[in-house]
Backbone atoms as SQL, in Angstrom:
CREATE TABLE atoms (id INTEGER PRIMARY KEY, chain TEXT, resi INTEGER, resn TEXT, atom TEXT, x REAL, y REAL, z REAL);
INSERT INTO atoms VALUES
  (1, 'A', 1, 'MET', 'N', -6.374, -47.775, 81.719),
  (2, 'A', 1, 'MET', 'CA', -6.113, -46.513, 81.065),
  (3, 'A', 1, 'MET', 'C', -6.905, -46.184, 79.791),
  (4, 'A', 2, 'GLU', 'N', -7.431, -45.052, 79.770),
  (5, 'A', 2, 'GLU', 'CA', -8.383, -44.700, 78.806),
  (6, 'A', 2, 'GLU', 'C', -7.844, -43.862, 77.767),
  (7, 'A', 3, 'TYR', 'N', -6.726, -44.356, 77.064),
  (8, 'A', 3, 'TYR', 'CA', -6.202, -43.403, 76.016),
  (9, 'A', 3, 'TYR', 'C', -5.471, -44.345, 74.955),
  (10, 'A', 4, 'THR', 'N', -5.312, -43.675, 73.860),
  (11, 'A', 4, 'THR', 'CA', -4.423, -44.390, 72.786),
  (12, 'A', 4, 'THR', 'C', -3.100, -43.894, 72.787),
  (13, 'A', 5, 'TYR', 'N', -2.246, -44.925, 72.134),
  (14, 'A', 5, 'TYR', 'CA', -0.826, -44.630, 72.054),
  (15, 'A', 5, 'TYR', 'C', -0.494, -44.173, 70.611),
  (16, 'A', 6, 'PRO', 'N', 0.436, -43.403, 70.481),
  (17, 'A', 6, 'PRO', 'CA', 0.642, -42.875, 69.055),
  (18, 'A', 6, 'PRO', 'C', 1.523, -43.841, 68.285),
  (19, 'A', 7, 'PHE', 'N', 1.108, -43.996, 67.042),
  (20, 'A', 7, 'PHE', 'CA', 1.770, -44.823, 66.100),
  (21, 'A', 7, 'PHE', 'C', 1.537, -44.271, 64.740),
  (22, 'A', 8, 'SER', 'N', 2.248, -44.926, 63.775),
  (23, 'A', 8, 'SER', 'CA', 1.966, -44.543, 62.340),
  (24, 'A', 8, 'SER', 'C', 1.380, -45.756, 61.609),
  (25, 'A', 9, 'LEU', 'N', 0.574, -45.454, 60.703),
  (26, 'A', 9, 'LEU', 'CA', -0.098, -46.471, 59.837),
  (27, 'A', 9, 'LEU', 'C', 0.826, -47.174, 58.960),
  (28, 'A', 10, 'ASP', 'N', 2.080, -46.506, 58.756),
  (29, 'A', 10, 'ASP', 'CA', 3.096, -47.100, 57.812),
  (30, 'A', 10, 'ASP', 'C', 3.941, -48.185, 58.516),
  (31, 'A', 11, 'TRP', 'N', 3.747, -48.310, 59.851),
  (32, 'A', 11, 'TRP', 'CA', 4.550, -49.456, 60.638),
  (33, 'A', 11, 'TRP', 'C', 3.864, -50.769, 60.621),
  (34, 'A', 12, 'SER', 'N', 4.707, -51.754, 60.614),
  (35, 'A', 12, 'SER', 'CA', 4.151, -53.143, 60.714),
  (36, 'A', 12, 'SER', 'C', 3.395, -53.366, 62.115),
  (37, 'A', 13, 'THR', 'N', 2.638, -54.423, 62.123),
  (38, 'A', 13, 'THR', 'CA', 2.163, -54.786, 63.494),
  (39, 'A', 13, 'THR', 'C', 3.125, -54.886, 64.539),
  (40, 'A', 14, 'GLU', 'N', 4.327, -55.652, 64.192),
  (41, 'A', 14, 'GLU', 'CA', 5.306, -55.783, 65.202),
  (42, 'A', 14, 'GLU', 'C', 5.973, -54.474, 65.599),
  (43, 'A', 15, 'GLU', 'N', 6.189, -53.593, 64.754),
  (44, 'A', 15, 'GLU', 'CA', 6.638, -52.214, 65.050),
  (45, 'A', 15, 'GLU', 'C', 5.666, -51.478, 65.965),
  (46, 'A', 16, 'ILE', 'N', 4.290, -51.518, 65.630),
  (47, 'A', 16, 'ILE', 'CA', 3.353, -50.856, 66.582),
  (48, 'A', 16, 'ILE', 'C', 3.508, -51.504, 67.969),
  (49, 'A', 17, 'VAL', 'N', 3.555, -52.731, 68.006),
  (50, 'A', 17, 'VAL', 'CA', 3.536, -53.432, 69.235),
  (51, 'A', 17, 'VAL', 'C', 4.829, -52.995, 70.019),
  (52, 'A', 18, 'ASP', 'N', 6.032, -52.934, 69.373),
  (53, 'A', 18, 'ASP', 'CA', 7.219, -52.526, 70.045),
  (54, 'A', 18, 'ASP', 'C', 7.067, -51.043, 70.571),
  (55, 'A', 19, 'VAL', 'N', 6.487, -50.104, 69.762),
  (56, 'A', 19, 'VAL', 'CA', 6.435, -48.726, 70.252),
  (57, 'A', 19, 'VAL', 'C', 5.411, -48.710, 71.465),
  (58, 'A', 20, 'VAL', 'N', 4.231, -49.475, 71.413),
  (59, 'A', 20, 'VAL', 'CA', 3.424, -49.419, 72.510),
  (60, 'A', 20, 'VAL', 'C', 4.187, -49.982, 73.796),
  (61, 'A', 21, 'GLN', 'N', 4.931, -51.008, 73.628),
  (62, 'A', 21, 'GLN', 'CA', 5.678, -51.499, 74.681),
  (63, 'A', 21, 'GLN', 'C', 6.670, -50.485, 75.255),
  (64, 'A', 22, 'PHE', 'N', 7.313, -49.762, 74.370),
  (65, 'A', 22, 'PHE', 'CA', 8.181, -48.541, 74.930),
  (66, 'A', 22, 'PHE', 'C', 7.311, -47.634, 75.719),
  (67, 'A', 23, 'PHE', 'N', 6.120, -47.207, 75.190),
  (68, 'A', 23, 'PHE', 'CA', 5.433, -46.260, 76.019),
  (69, 'A', 23, 'PHE', 'C', 4.969, -46.794, 77.268),
  (70, 'A', 24, 'GLU', 'N', 4.654, -47.996, 77.326),
  (71, 'A', 24, 'GLU', 'CA', 4.171, -48.746, 78.480),
  (72, 'A', 24, 'GLU', 'C', 5.282, -48.777, 79.528),
  (73, 'A', 25, 'ALA', 'N', 6.583, -48.789, 78.979),
  (74, 'A', 25, 'ALA', 'CA', 7.835, -48.762, 79.921),
  (75, 'A', 25, 'ALA', 'C', 8.026, -47.281, 80.545),
  (76, 'A', 26, 'ILE', 'N', 7.639, -46.329, 79.753),
  (77, 'A', 26, 'ILE', 'CA', 7.587, -44.954, 80.349),
  (78, 'A', 26, 'ILE', 'C', 6.594, -44.889, 81.476),
  (79, 'A', 27, 'GLU', 'N', 5.305, -45.464, 81.166),
  (80, 'A', 27, 'GLU', 'CA', 4.197, -45.489, 82.191),
  (81, 'A', 27, 'GLU', 'C', 4.710, -46.157, 83.406),
  (82, 'A', 28, 'LYS', 'N', 5.262, -47.434, 83.301),
  (83, 'A', 28, 'LYS', 'CA', 5.883, -48.140, 84.345),
  (84, 'A', 28, 'LYS', 'C', 6.840, -47.337, 85.127),
  (85, 'A', 29, 'ALA', 'N', 7.838, -46.609, 84.600),
  (86, 'A', 29, 'ALA', 'CA', 8.764, -45.762, 85.243),
  (87, 'A', 29, 'ALA', 'C', 8.040, -44.761, 86.117),
  (88, 'A', 30, 'TYR', 'N', 6.950, -44.141, 85.733),
  (89, 'A', 30, 'TYR', 'CA', 6.205, -43.214, 86.520),
  (90, 'A', 30, 'TYR', 'C', 5.428, -43.868, 87.592),
  (91, 'A', 31, 'GLU', 'N', 4.864, -45.127, 87.341),
  (92, 'A', 31, 'GLU', 'CA', 3.950, -45.801, 88.374),
  (93, 'A', 31, 'GLU', 'C', 4.624, -46.689, 89.272),
  (94, 'A', 32, 'ASN', 'N', 5.721, -47.338, 88.897),
  (95, 'A', 32, 'ASN', 'CA', 6.456, -48.344, 89.864),
  (96, 'A', 32, 'ASN', 'C', 8.027, -48.203, 89.826),
  (97, 'A', 33, 'GLY', 'N', 8.354, -47.564, 88.735),
  (98, 'A', 33, 'GLY', 'CA', 9.794, -47.759, 88.446),
  (99, 'A', 33, 'GLY', 'C', 10.214, -48.920, 87.470),
  (100, 'A', 34, 'ILE', 'N', 11.201, -48.671, 86.786),
  (101, 'A', 34, 'ILE', 'CA', 11.566, -49.705, 85.770),
  (102, 'A', 34, 'ILE', 'C', 13.010, -49.791, 85.971),
  (103, 'A', 35, 'LYS', 'N', 13.588, -51.028, 85.563),
  (104, 'A', 35, 'LYS', 'CA', 15.074, -51.199, 85.673),
  (105, 'A', 35, 'LYS', 'C', 15.573, -50.493, 84.294),
  (106, 'A', 36, 'ARG', 'N', 16.712, -49.850, 84.445),
  (107, 'A', 36, 'ARG', 'CA', 17.273, -49.141, 83.432),
  (108, 'A', 36, 'ARG', 'C', 17.506, -50.022, 82.151),
  (109, 'A', 37, 'GLU', 'N', 18.039, -51.192, 82.177),
  (110, 'A', 37, 'GLU', 'CA', 18.272, -52.082, 81.192),
  (111, 'A', 37, 'GLU', 'C', 16.987, -52.381, 80.322),
  (112, 'A', 38, 'GLU', 'N', 15.867, -52.647, 80.998),
  (113, 'A', 38, 'GLU', 'CA', 14.626, -52.844, 80.289),
  (114, 'A', 38, 'GLU', 'C', 14.195, -51.716, 79.610),
  (115, 'A', 39, 'LEU', 'N', 14.307, -50.456, 80.304),
  (116, 'A', 39, 'LEU', 'CA', 13.842, -49.286, 79.535),
  (117, 'A', 39, 'LEU', 'C', 14.851, -48.902, 78.316),
  (118, 'A', 40, 'LEU', 'N', 16.186, -49.049, 78.512),
  (119, 'A', 40, 'LEU', 'CA', 17.122, -49.059, 77.325),
  (120, 'A', 40, 'LEU', 'C', 16.819, -49.883, 76.244),
  (121, 'A', 41, 'LYS', 'N', 16.517, -51.147, 76.498),
  (122, 'A', 41, 'LYS', 'CA', 16.183, -52.167, 75.507),
  (123, 'A', 41, 'LYS', 'C', 14.962, -51.648, 74.733),
  (124, 'A', 42, 'ARG', 'N', 13.842, -51.233, 75.400),
  (125, 'A', 42, 'ARG', 'CA', 12.683, -50.659, 74.687),
  (126, 'A', 42, 'ARG', 'C', 12.883, -49.368, 73.956),
  (127, 'A', 43, 'TYR', 'N', 13.797, -48.570, 74.455),
  (128, 'A', 43, 'TYR', 'CA', 14.173, -47.282, 73.777),
  (129, 'A', 43, 'TYR', 'C', 14.996, -47.516, 72.597),
  (130, 'A', 44, 'ARG', 'N', 15.879, -48.448, 72.604),
  (131, 'A', 44, 'ARG', 'CA', 16.666, -48.644, 71.370),
  (132, 'A', 44, 'ARG', 'C', 15.700, -49.267, 70.417),
  (133, 'A', 45, 'ARG', 'N', 14.861, -50.145, 70.693),
  (134, 'A', 45, 'ARG', 'CA', 13.949, -50.750, 69.434),
  (135, 'A', 45, 'ARG', 'C', 13.134, -49.477, 69.081),
  (136, 'A', 46, 'PHE', 'N', 12.568, -48.659, 69.989),
  (137, 'A', 46, 'PHE', 'CA', 11.848, -47.474, 69.488),
  (138, 'A', 46, 'PHE', 'C', 12.571, -46.637, 68.559),
  (139, 'A', 47, 'LYS', 'N', 13.841, -46.520, 68.824),
  (140, 'A', 47, 'LYS', 'CA', 14.686, -45.575, 67.897),
  (141, 'A', 47, 'LYS', 'C', 15.041, -46.234, 66.598),
  (142, 'A', 48, 'GLU', 'N', 15.076, -47.633, 66.382),
  (143, 'A', 48, 'GLU', 'CA', 15.097, -48.368, 65.260),
  (144, 'A', 48, 'GLU', 'C', 13.859, -48.024, 64.439),
  (145, 'A', 49, 'ILE', 'N', 12.806, -47.829, 65.039),
  (146, 'A', 49, 'ILE', 'CA', 11.422, -47.522, 64.247),
  (147, 'A', 49, 'ILE', 'C', 11.413, -45.995, 63.990),
  (148, 'A', 50, 'VAL', 'N', 11.805, -45.292, 64.911),
  (149, 'A', 50, 'VAL', 'CA', 11.686, -43.781, 64.904),
  (150, 'A', 50, 'VAL', 'C', 13.010, -43.107, 65.116),
  (151, 'A', 51, 'PRO', 'N', 13.819, -43.214, 63.856),
  (152, 'A', 51, 'PRO', 'CA', 15.249, -42.753, 64.141),
  (153, 'A', 51, 'PRO', 'C', 15.351, -41.235, 64.185),
  (154, 'A', 52, 'SER', 'N', 14.385, -40.403, 63.642),
  (155, 'A', 52, 'SER', 'CA', 14.420, -38.995, 63.586),
  (156, 'A', 52, 'SER', 'C', 14.045, -38.390, 64.871),
  (157, 'A', 53, 'ILE', 'N', 14.996, -37.465, 65.372),
  (158, 'A', 53, 'ILE', 'CA', 14.673, -36.880, 66.670),
  (159, 'A', 53, 'ILE', 'C', 13.272, -35.923, 66.560),
  (160, 'A', 54, 'ALA', 'N', 13.089, -35.313, 65.385),
  (161, 'A', 54, 'ALA', 'CA', 11.985, -34.552, 65.293),
  (162, 'A', 54, 'ALA', 'C', 10.703, -35.462, 65.432),
  (163, 'A', 55, 'GLU', 'N', 10.732, -36.656, 64.769),
  (164, 'A', 55, 'GLU', 'CA', 9.586, -37.466, 64.968),
  (165, 'A', 55, 'GLU', 'C', 9.425, -38.074, 66.373),
  (166, 'A', 56, 'GLU', 'N', 10.531, -38.346, 66.951),
  (167, 'A', 56, 'GLU', 'CA', 10.546, -38.774, 68.304),
  (168, 'A', 56, 'GLU', 'C', 9.787, -37.741, 69.189),
  (169, 'A', 57, 'LYS', 'N', 10.249, -36.480, 69.075),
  (170, 'A', 57, 'LYS', 'CA', 9.559, -35.397, 69.823),
  (171, 'A', 57, 'LYS', 'C', 8.047, -35.399, 69.576),
  (172, 'A', 58, 'THR', 'N', 7.749, -35.594, 68.329),
  (173, 'A', 58, 'THR', 'CA', 6.314, -35.563, 67.968),
  (174, 'A', 58, 'THR', 'C', 5.567, -36.687, 68.630),
  (175, 'A', 59, 'TYR', 'N', 5.953, -37.923, 68.631),
  (176, 'A', 59, 'TYR', 'CA', 5.414, -39.042, 69.388),
  (177, 'A', 59, 'TYR', 'C', 5.387, -38.874, 70.868),
  (178, 'A', 60, 'PHE', 'N', 6.423, -38.215, 71.397),
  (179, 'A', 60, 'PHE', 'CA', 6.543, -37.935, 72.794),
  (180, 'A', 60, 'PHE', 'C', 5.341, -37.037, 73.297),
  (181, 'A', 61, 'ARG', 'N', 5.222, -35.968, 72.369),
  (182, 'A', 61, 'ARG', 'CA', 4.194, -35.058, 72.620),
  (183, 'A', 61, 'ARG', 'C', 2.787, -35.621, 72.625),
  (184, 'A', 62, 'GLU', 'N', 2.573, -36.482, 71.655),
  (185, 'A', 62, 'GLU', 'CA', 1.362, -37.073, 71.512),
  (186, 'A', 62, 'GLU', 'C', 0.997, -37.947, 72.574),
  (187, 'A', 63, 'PHE', 'N', 2.022, -38.563, 73.141),
  (188, 'A', 63, 'PHE', 'CA', 1.828, -39.564, 74.113),
  (189, 'A', 63, 'PHE', 'C', 1.451, -38.706, 75.545),
  (190, 'A', 64, 'GLU', 'N', 2.260, -37.568, 75.599),
  (191, 'A', 64, 'GLU', 'CA', 2.128, -36.751, 76.847),
  (192, 'A', 64, 'GLU', 'C', 0.733, -36.333, 76.729),
  (193, 'A', 65, 'LYS', 'N', 0.183, -35.826, 75.673),
  (194, 'A', 65, 'LYS', 'CA', -1.143, -35.258, 75.583),
  (195, 'A', 65, 'LYS', 'C', -2.326, -36.178, 75.935),
  (196, 'A', 66, 'GLU', 'N', -2.098, -37.535, 75.479),
  (197, 'A', 66, 'GLU', 'CA', -2.980, -38.485, 75.765),
  (198, 'A', 66, 'GLU', 'C', -2.893, -39.081, 77.140),
  (199, 'A', 67, 'SER', 'N', -1.803, -39.329, 77.709),
  (200, 'A', 67, 'SER', 'CA', -1.599, -39.965, 78.988),
  (201, 'A', 67, 'SER', 'C', -1.145, -38.969, 80.084),
  (202, 'A', 68, 'GLY', 'N', -0.624, -37.924, 79.822),
  (203, 'A', 68, 'GLY', 'CA', -0.030, -37.185, 80.919),
  (204, 'A', 68, 'GLY', 'C', 1.442, -37.453, 81.320),
  (205, 'A', 69, 'TYR', 'N', 1.965, -38.445, 80.794),
  (206, 'A', 69, 'TYR', 'CA', 3.234, -38.896, 81.135),
  (207, 'A', 69, 'TYR', 'C', 4.292, -38.223, 80.279),
  (208, 'A', 70, 'ILE', 'N', 5.315, -37.589, 80.818),
  (209, 'A', 70, 'ILE', 'CA', 6.327, -36.923, 79.899),
  (210, 'A', 70, 'ILE', 'C', 7.453, -37.774, 79.653),
  (211, 'A', 71, 'SER', 'N', 7.829, -38.170, 78.651),
  (212, 'A', 71, 'SER', 'CA', 8.796, -39.130, 78.199),
  (213, 'A', 71, 'SER', 'C', 10.188, -38.747, 78.400),
  (214, 'A', 72, 'PHE', 'N', 10.467, -37.424, 77.983),
  (215, 'A', 72, 'PHE', 'CA', 11.800, -36.825, 77.931),
  (216, 'A', 72, 'PHE', 'C', 12.674, -37.007, 79.299),
  (217, 'A', 73, 'PRO', 'N', 12.033, -36.553, 80.387),
  (218, 'A', 73, 'PRO', 'CA', 12.751, -36.709, 81.703),
  (219, 'A', 73, 'PRO', 'C', 13.228, -38.130, 82.073),
  (220, 'A', 74, 'ILE', 'N', 12.389, -39.089, 81.650),
  (221, 'A', 74, 'ILE', 'CA', 12.680, -40.397, 82.024),
  (222, 'A', 74, 'ILE', 'C', 13.845, -40.943, 81.169),
  (223, 'A', 75, 'ILE', 'N', 13.851, -40.532, 79.833),
  (224, 'A', 75, 'ILE', 'CA', 14.981, -40.979, 78.868),
  (225, 'A', 75, 'ILE', 'C', 16.187, -40.306, 79.347),
  (226, 'A', 76, 'LYS', 'N', 16.165, -39.057, 79.779),
  (227, 'A', 76, 'LYS', 'CA', 17.272, -38.279, 80.166),
  (228, 'A', 76, 'LYS', 'C', 17.883, -39.046, 81.485),
  (229, 'A', 77, 'LYS', 'N', 17.127, -39.418, 82.434),
  (230, 'A', 77, 'LYS', 'CA', 17.658, -40.178, 83.519),
  (231, 'A', 77, 'LYS', 'C', 18.291, -41.396, 83.069),
  (232, 'A', 78, 'MET', 'N', 17.639, -42.187, 82.177),
  (233, 'A', 78, 'MET', 'CA', 18.208, -43.428, 81.670),
  (234, 'A', 78, 'MET', 'C', 19.573, -43.055, 81.000),
  (235, 'A', 79, 'LYS', 'N', 19.829, -42.114, 80.301),
  (236, 'A', 79, 'LYS', 'CA', 21.019, -41.886, 79.548),
  (237, 'A', 79, 'LYS', 'C', 21.957, -41.384, 80.595),
  (238, 'A', 80, 'GLU', 'N', 21.788, -40.694, 81.673),
  (239, 'A', 80, 'GLU', 'CA', 22.638, -40.183, 82.688),
  (240, 'A', 80, 'GLU', 'C', 23.192, -41.317, 83.605),
  (241, 'A', 81, 'GLN', 'N', 22.482, -42.336, 83.732),
  (242, 'A', 81, 'GLN', 'CA', 22.820, -43.510, 84.569),
  (243, 'A', 81, 'GLN', 'C', 23.757, -44.456, 83.826),
  (244, 'A', 82, 'SER', 'N', 24.659, -45.044, 84.517),
  (245, 'A', 82, 'SER', 'CA', 25.442, -46.048, 83.998),
  (246, 'A', 82, 'SER', 'C', 25.095, -47.433, 84.573),
  (247, 'A', 83, 'GLU', 'N', 24.743, -47.558, 85.796),
  (248, 'A', 83, 'GLU', 'CA', 24.497, -48.826, 86.286),
  (249, 'A', 83, 'GLU', 'C', 22.951, -49.108, 86.149),
  (250, 'A', 84, 'ASN', 'N', 22.578, -50.451, 86.326),
  (251, 'A', 84, 'ASN', 'CA', 21.187, -50.888, 86.106),
  (252, 'A', 84, 'ASN', 'C', 20.258, -50.588, 87.335),
  (253, 'A', 85, 'ILE', 'N', 19.958, -49.361, 87.480),
  (254, 'A', 85, 'ILE', 'CA', 19.191, -48.888, 88.719),
  (255, 'A', 85, 'ILE', 'C', 17.755, -48.948, 88.256),
  (256, 'A', 86, 'ILE', 'N', 16.847, -48.683, 89.304),
  (257, 'A', 86, 'ILE', 'CA', 15.462, -48.444, 88.954),
  (258, 'A', 86, 'ILE', 'C', 15.167, -47.015, 88.671),
  (259, 'A', 87, 'ILE', 'N', 14.698, -46.766, 87.424),
  (260, 'A', 87, 'ILE', 'CA', 14.351, -45.302, 87.006),
  (261, 'A', 87, 'ILE', 'C', 12.925, -45.053, 87.416),
  (262, 'A', 88, 'LYS', 'N', 12.713, -44.017, 88.156),
  (263, 'A', 88, 'LYS', 'CA', 11.342, -43.570, 88.534),
  (264, 'A', 88, 'LYS', 'C', 11.209, -42.194, 88.249),
  (265, 'A', 89, 'GLY', 'N', 9.891, -41.901, 87.890),
  (266, 'A', 89, 'GLY', 'CA', 9.446, -40.540, 87.306),
  (267, 'A', 89, 'GLY', 'C', 9.031, -39.718, 88.539);
């Protein structure tokens, strides 16, 4: 993939890695599917780093612009499901 992931220069290296892993999980959902628990774990960590909904939307838009993957529908599916199923975009 020839694009960059959104991040803040204010974040630590660990936080940047965790946010990139979250966006990689979104990619995985679209490409092959991802277990709900794995996505939930990565999303929870993302929300620790980006607690603001407005900021979340900004990073989601930046990621969509770069990659073409839309994060919101995947997160919505994850929240609607209760069992550990494969979530696919």
